[in-house]
N, C-alpha and C positions, 0 to 999 in steps of 0.2 A: 741750225737748231735740231736737236735729236728728235727722231720720229716718236710721236706720242702713242702710247698703247691705248687700246679701247677698253671701255667699261671698267675703269679703275675705281674702286670704291674704298680705298684705304683711308683711314683716318689720319690726317696730317696734324701738324703741330699748332700753328696759329696764323691768323691773317697777318700779312706784312703791313706795316704802317704806311700811310700815304707818303709819297716822296715830297720833299720840301720845295722842289722846283715849281715854277709857276707855269700853268697851262691855260688854255683858253676856256676851260670849264669854269663857269661862274657860280654854279649852284650845286649843292649837295642835297639829295633827297633822303631824309632820315626817318620819315613817318608818313602815314596816310594823309595827314593834313598837309605836309609838304607836297605830296603828289596831287592833291586837290587844287593847288595853286597854279598848276600848269594848264595852259590854254588848249586842252585837247579838243579836237574837232575843227579848229580853225588854223592856228599856227602850227599845231602838232597833230599828225594823223591820229584818229581814234584807234587805228590798228596798233599803235604803240602800246596801248593798255592791254590788248589781247596778248601781244608778244611778251610783255613784262609779266603778266599773270601766269602765262604758260611757263616761262623761264623759272620764276620763283618756285613753282610747284614741281618742276622737273628736276632741279638740282637737289643735292643733299647738303645740309648744313649741320655740322656736328656741334656738340655742346660748347666748344671753344670758338665757334664762329668760323670754322674752317670749311671751305667749299672744295671738296675733291673733284677733279675733272673726271666725269663718268662717260665721256664720249670722245670720239676722235675727230677734231675739227680739221685735221689735215686731209681727211677723207670726204669732207664736205657735209658731214652730219648736220642736219637742221639748216642747210643752206649756209654753212660757215666757210670761212677762208681767212688767210692771214690778212692783217690790217697793218699797213706800213706807216700810218700816221703822217702821210705826206703833207696834209694840211696843217700839221702841228696843233691839232685840236686838243691832244692829250700831252702828258708829260713825256719827255724823251725816255726811252727804255734803258734801264740799267742792264748790265751784263747778265745773261741767263734768263731774261724775261722776254715775253712776246705778247703782242696784241692779236686777238681774233675778233671777227665780226660774224654775227649769224642773223638769220631772218630772211635771206633772199629766197623767196618762194619759187624762183625759177632756176635755181642752181643746185648742183650736187644732189645729195639725198635729202632734199628738203621735204620729201614726202613723209619723213618722220614727224613733221609738224602735224598737229591735230587738224581735223577738218574745219573747225571754227576759225582757224587762221588761214588755211589754204583757200577756203571757199568764201572768205570775206568779200562782200560786195562793194567795199570801199574802192573808189577809183584809184586812190593813192596808197593802197594797202601795202605795196612793195617798197615804199619809201622808208618805213620804220626799220630800225636795226638795234641790236644789242651788241655792244663791244665789251669784251672781258679781257683782263690781263692774266696771264698764267706764269708760273715759275715752277721749277722742278725741286721737289723735296726728296728726302730719302725714300719715302714710301710711294712716290709718284708725283704727278703734277697737280697743282692746286690753282684755283681761281682766287686772286686776291683783290681784284678791283672789277667793278661792273658799272657800265654806263648805258643809258638809253640815248639814242641819237637818231638822226634822220638825214636823208639826202635833201638837197635843195629842191624846191619845186621846179618842175620842168620849164615853167615860164621864165625862170631866172637863168637858164642856159649855163648851169654850172656842172653839167655832167653828173658823175657819181660822187662828187665831193660831199662831205658831211658838213652840216650847218652848225658852227660852234655856238650860235645864239640859242640853239635848241638841243644842246648836248648836256646831259645831267648825270652826275655821279650818283649811284644808288648804293646805299649802305646795307650791311647785313641786317640791321634793325628793320629797315623797310622790307627787305626780302622776307624776313620772318613774319612780319605783319601780313604781307600778301599771302603767304602760305596758309594762313588761317582761313582763307577763302577757298580752300581745297574743294574740288568738284565732288568729293565724297560726302560732304555734310550738307545735304539739300533738304532735310526735313524742316518743318516749320519751327520747331524748337531750336534747332541749330542756327537758323537764319535770325531768329529773334535774339539769340545769345550774341551773335556777331553784331547785330544792330546796336545792342546795348553796350557792348564792349568798345565799339568805335564811335559811340555818341551820335548815331544816325538819327535823323528826324523822321524816318519812315514809321508810319503807324501800322497797326496790326493788319488793316485791310490792304495797305500797300505791300506788306510782306507777303500776304496771301496772293496778291496780284503778281508779284515777282515770281513766286513759286509756280503759279499756274502758267505764266507766260514763258518762263525759261526752262521749266521742267528739270531735267538732270543737270542743267547748267545754272541752277538758281543761285548758287554762291557767286558765280561770275556775274550774274545779273545784279545781285546786291552790291558787289564790288563796283560795278558800273554806276549804280545809283549813288553810292557814297562819293565816288571820285568825280563824277561828271554832273549828276543831277543836282546835288545839294550845293555845289559851288561851281557853277559852270559859266564860262564867259567866251563868246556870247551864247545864249542870252544871259545878261547879267542878272543876278538875283540880289536885289537890294530893296530898300523900303521907300524909294522915291515914288511919289504919287504919279500915277499913269494918266494919260489923256482921258478925258471923259468920253464915255461911249456915245457914239453918234445916234441920233434918233433914227428909228427904223422907218424910213419913208417908202419902203418897198411893200407892195401888197402881199398878203399871205399867198404862199406858193401852193397851198392846198386850196384849190378854187371851188366855188360853187359850180355844180354840175349842170350842163345844159340838157335840154330835152333829147330823148333818145332819137338817134337818126335812123334807126331801123324799125321803130314801132310807133305808130300814131295812135295806138289804143283806140282804133275806130269802132271796136266792138263793145266799148264801154261808154255809157252816156250817163252823166250825172250833172245836175244843175244846168239844164238846158244845153247839153252838148259840150260843156267845158271839160277838157281833157283832165282826168284826175291825176295824171303824172306831172302836171305843170309845176307843182310845188315840191316835188320830191328832191331831196338832196342826198347825193352819194359822194363819199370822199375816200381816198386812200391817204392815210395819215401814218405817223411814226408810232409804232407799238413798242412792246417790250423787247429788249435785247436786239434792237435794230431790225425787227421784223415789221412787215406791213400790217397795219390795222385797217379794217373796213368799218366805216361809220355810215349810218343812214338815218334819215329823219323824214317825217311827214309822208310816210307811206300810207295811202288811202285804205280805208277799211275794206273796200271792194277787192283790192289786191290781197289783203291779209286773209279774207274769207276764202279766196280761191287757193291760197297757199303759195307763198313766194320764198325765194332764197336769194342771197347775195353770192356772187361768184367773182373770183379774181383772175385776171388775164394778164399775160406778159405785156401786151400792148393792144392798141386799137385794132390791129389787123389779125391778131391771134384768135383762133376759133376754139381752141381747147383750153378749158379752165384749169388753172393751177390748183385751186381749192374752192370749195363752196360750203355754205352753211345755211340751214333754214333759219328764218328770223321769227318763226312762230307767229304770235299775235302782237309782236312789238312794233309799234309805229315808229319808234326811234330806238337806236341801240348801237352796239359795236361788236366786232368779232376780231379777235387777235389771231392772225394766221401764223403759220410757221415759214412763210415765204420771206426771204431777205428783201429789204427795201431797195428798189432800183427805180431809176427814171423810166417812165413809160407804162408802169403798172396801171391797170384800169379795173374798176369795179362795175359789174352789171347786175341789174335786178332781173330775175327770171321767175317764171312760173315753176312751181315744184311738181315734177312728174313722179308719180308713185309707181313703183315696180316691185314685184315679188313681196307682197305683204307690206312690211315696214321699210323696205329699201326705197330710197328716193334718188332721183337724178335731175339734171338740169333740163328744164323745159323751155318754152318759148320766152324769148327775151322781151322785157317790158320797158327797160330803161338802161342807159349806160352813162358813165361819167366821162369827163375828159381824162386824158392820160396824166399820171402824176408827173409833175415838173419840178426840177430843182430850182432854187432861187436864182435870180439873175446875178450876173457878175457885178462887182463894184470896181470903180476906177482906182488905180494906184496913183495917188496924187503926184503930179509933176512928171509922169512917165506915160509913154504910149503902151500901156499894159493894164490888164485888169485881173481881178482875183475872184474865183467862184468857189463856194462850198457846195459839194454834191455828195450824194449817197451812192455807194457801190457795194452791192451784196451786204447791206446793213452796216457798212463802215463809213466813217467820216473821211472824205477825201478833198484834196485841194486841186484846183485847176488854174494854171497861170496862162493867160492868153497874151502874147507879145506881138505887137505890130511888126510885120516883116520889114518895115523901114527902120525899125529900132535895132540897127545892126550891132551896136556895142552893149547890148543889154547884159550880157554875161559879165562884162567889166564893171558896169554900173551896179549890178546886183551881186557882186562878188561876196560881200559880207551880209547880204540880205537873207532873211529866213522867214518861214511861215510857221506860226505856232497854232496849236489846237487848244481850245479852252472849253471847259464844261459849262461856262456861263459867261454872258456878256459883262457881268459885274466883276469878273476876275481881273486882277491887275496883270499887266503885261508880263511880269516876272513869274506869274503863277499859272503858266501853261501846264497841261496835263503831262504826267511823267513820261518822258521819252517820246512825246507826241509833237515833234517838230521836224523841219527839214530845211536845209539850205536851198534857196531858190534855184541855184545853178545845178543842184542834184536832181531836180524834177526830171522825169522821163518824158520824152516827146511822144505824143499820141498822133501818129500819122493817119489814123482813121478819120480825123476831122478834115473835111474838105472846105477850107476857108481861104478865100482869095487874099485876105488882108492880114490874117493872124497865123502865127505858129502856136500850137497848143502843147503845154507841158503839164504833167499831172504827178501827184504824189498820193499814194494810198496809205493812210495811217492804219494803225491797229486799233483805233478807238471806235467804239460802237456809236452809231449815230443816234442821238437822243435829243429831245427838246431842250433848247438852251445852248447847244453846241455852237461855237463860233470859231472862225479862223481870222488871223491878223497877219498883215505883211509888215515886217519890221526891217527897215533899211539897214540899220546897224545898231548895236546896243539896244536902246529902247525908243528909237525914232520911228514911230508908227506912221505908215503911209496908207494903209487901208485896213478896214475891218468889215466883215460881212455881217448882215443881220443875224441875230440868233436864230437857230433852227426852230421851226414851229412844229406843232403837232400836225 
């Protein structure tokens, strides 16, 4: 084959019609709806969507549907190289044609690929490939066929062979549709226009959330939403009735506060030496936007007359307050802090020390609460494992604890996933957008020193708020565990 020249941008004549010979490719993707039917994330790596989006927006397509070759695959541009079709996944090549594959992030000048592909955190990100067929025209080389494909999973021990079951031909019509999700159109109006054009169910608030979350990649975020979120399997999105929510038999994890261990209030006597702090209640609860809220009640008038404040500490051992606020003459009330909610936070009641006219500081401690605790884990039915919802820096997170004797849990949970829900009333198919993860993708937390369990965690991007719940789904919609809804 003749050496291809680089950066050829000539306009060529027309796309060559597909050969009539039979290949192993079973499906042709002609539209976004066709793309939505692919099982991205399980059978097909999600990285394939990134690669296809990049490719569609990198190439040129003229008014006749011709795609001129604008890079040099013989030099390894974009991780490309010759593809010899040894597996016979595609049609045999006519004279003058050649197949190339690209997307190998470890080969050649793949650094030409954008960071959002090279830095993908998908474990199988390098399985996805694009194959294209080229032929020489008078004005240069053109691409006349495009496919997305993938290597077999490593567990199948097929080396670098391509999987014909997950090889799809991509038409120029689909490439043009994907090009409308260019990274250049990221304002709200452009996103709403794309939503309407492709019949997306995203409402205005979801569009704004996509814009805020994805920033300059908002069009790519909307593309993901349409292709994966609106018709994704698993989790399957249908109208089947979900299992009824379990009754919450677990006690509230924001507990009533015991008597201060550092102060017996011996200098205050009311009602025949009864300690006035006996009835005080202090709590750390869930405030706005995942921040810690302090609540108090039944603060005796003797304390109020002296002047008291509530202060928040990182934990029971910490001596420096994160924030504090005077409660004035309020026997009961609340204070929304700017401190992200985390396990261990503790609120204490202090006398208010006046300094420099109107400035105040933390004085003698009068009472303290227990540390804030996450709810207990719930068992995963039929398995030596459990699931826990917990807060970390104001975000909803999931913790999977697996017994060390449960050696084949990764195989058993290969298709299991954990979904995040804004309410316990939500059906299983109505998890929050993009807020889920495969159980086998949880990251191990080696900080836990447990003789019997291994601990794995997933930190979502969802703000922890009252009502949030997580569920463990074995496959499709077979629910094996659900946590109690998060309380205030």
